[in-house]
N, C-alpha and C positions, 0 to 999 in steps of 0.2 A: 844633851849633845856631848858634853865632856865624857860621859861614861861610854857612849857609843864610839867616840873617837878612840878612847883608851882600848876598848875591846877590839876594834877593827885594825888599829895601827900600832897599838902599844905605846902611843905617844900622848903627852899631855900639853895642851896649849891653853893658856888662861883666857884668851879673848877669842870669841867666835862671832861670826855674823849672826844676825837674828835668825832663829830657827824657822825655816820655811817648810818643815815637814819632809825633808829629803828621804829618799829610799836608797839604800845601799845593798850591795851584794858581794859575797865572797865565798870561797870554798873553805869548808871547815871539816875536820876529821873527827868523827864520833865513833868510839870503840873500834877503831881501825878502818872505818868506812867513811869515804869522802862524800859530803853532802853539799848542796848549794843552799846557802843561807841568805835570806833577805831580811834586812832590818829596817823598819820604818821608824824614823826619828820624828815623832809626831809633835805638832805645835803645843805650846803651853796650854794647860787646862786650869781654869780658875773657878772659884765658887761665886755664885751670884750674890749680890749684896745682902748681908744679914740672913742668908739661908744656907741650907745644906744641899742645894741643887747646884749642878755644875753647868758652866757655859761651854758647850762643845762646838767646835767648828765641824762642818760637814766632812772635811777631810779625815777627821778622827773617826767619825762613824764609818766611813768607807774602810779605814784601816782595821777597825774592830771586826767588820764582817769577814775579812779574809784571813785574819791572823790565826796562827796555830798555837801561839803562846804570847803571854803578856809580861812586860817588865814595868812595875810601878816604882817610880823614883820620887823620893822626897829628900829634903835636906835636914840634917839633925839640928841645924841652926835656924830653921824656919818652920814654926809650928803650923802655919797656914798651909804649907805644902803638904804636911802630914794629914791635915784635915781633908784635903781634896781626895785622898786615896779611897776612902770608903764609899763616897757618892759615885766616884768614877767606876769602882767595881760594880756597884748596883746598876749603873748605866749599862755596863757590859753584859751583866746577867739578863737585862731586859732584851738585849739583842740575841744572846745565846742562852736562853733559859734552861736548856737541858744538856748543854755541852760540858764535857769535863776537860776544860782547857788549862794546861799548866800555867802557873803564874809565879813570878819572882818579885819579892818586895825588897828594894834596895834603898838603904839609908846612906846617902852620900855625905861627903865632907866629914868623914870620921876623924880627920886630922885636926878639926877645930873644936876640940872637946870643951874649951873654956867658954865657947859661945853656944853650947848645946842647949836646945829648947825641947828636944824630944829624946826621952830616955831609951836605952836599948830594950828595957822591959816593955815599953809601949809598942816598940817596933815588933817585938816577938809576939805580943798579944794580938796585934793586928794581923800579922802573917798567919797566925793560928786560926783566927776568925775567918780569914779569906780562903784558907786552905792552901796557902802557898809557902814557899821557902824564904827565909829571911837572911839577908846579908847586910852587914854594916861595912862600908868601904870608903876609900878615899880615892877619887879619880886622880887627884894630884899626886899622891904618894904611893899608891898601892895598885900597880898594874896587875899583879898576880891575883889579888882578891877579886878584882873586876872580871878578869878572865875566867876564874873559877866559877863565879856566880853565873855568868852567861853560859859557860860550858854545861853546868848542871841543868839549866833550863833547856838547852839544846838536846841533852840526853833524854829528858822527860818528853819533849816534843817528838823526838825520834821514836821513842817507845810507843807513844800514843798513836802516831801515824801508822806504825807497824801493826798495832793491834786492830786498826781499822781496815787493814788490808788495802790501803790506798783509796778507800771510798771517801768521797767528799761528804762533809757534813750537810745534812738536809737543811733546806730553807735558805741557802746562800745564793743570792742572785747577782752578786757583784764579783767580777773577775779580779784576780790579783793585778796590781799595777805592773806595767811593763817598763823596760829600760832602767833597771837599777843603776844608780849614778855614783859609782865609786870614783870616777874621774872628777866629779864635782867636789867630793870630799878632799881629794888630793889638792884641788885648786884652792879650797878654803884653807887647808893647812898651810899651803905655800904663801897665801896672802897674809895669814896670821903671823907666820915666821918673818916675812918681809917687813910687816908693820912693826914687829918687835925690834927687828934689827935697826930700822930707821929711828925708833924711839931711843934706843940705846946710843946710837950715833949722835943724836941731837943732844943728849945729856953729856 
């Protein structure tokens, strides 16, 4: 959620409501052309106990069906979040076995180097294995890095869609969700700011 908020608003707020899988929309300029971008902030994915299988909510599966690109996020301070990426990618490949869908691997919390559990080398190796681009960023401290990463993915998605001449991928039976909720994001930001202000006042 922090990375999505950084990308869409260029702001960082440390506390968020529980991630409910909200969908947001904004206009974005790629190579001088304005496009309408939808970002699905999916619920947390976890590994099942003592296995390499993931526990996926149905909402995530629906998002996978209609997505034109994927952003895999883990924390460099949490090795378990890194372990989830490979099984999640395998799950996506089962849904899109033949599709060449752009993906981005983002290692977040790059400002917490002393608490690092996942090395940059491990991140680069995983990105290479998955066929994606790797970025190590800090949602807290580096708005430019987050924006650059998302922009590169958008460029790849734009090129892929252009090469398909607008044709839909075969085998997709689910339509894209409607009513992207940017207003909800603004409400959540306002609530978080208000909550922070009250805490500071109390102190």
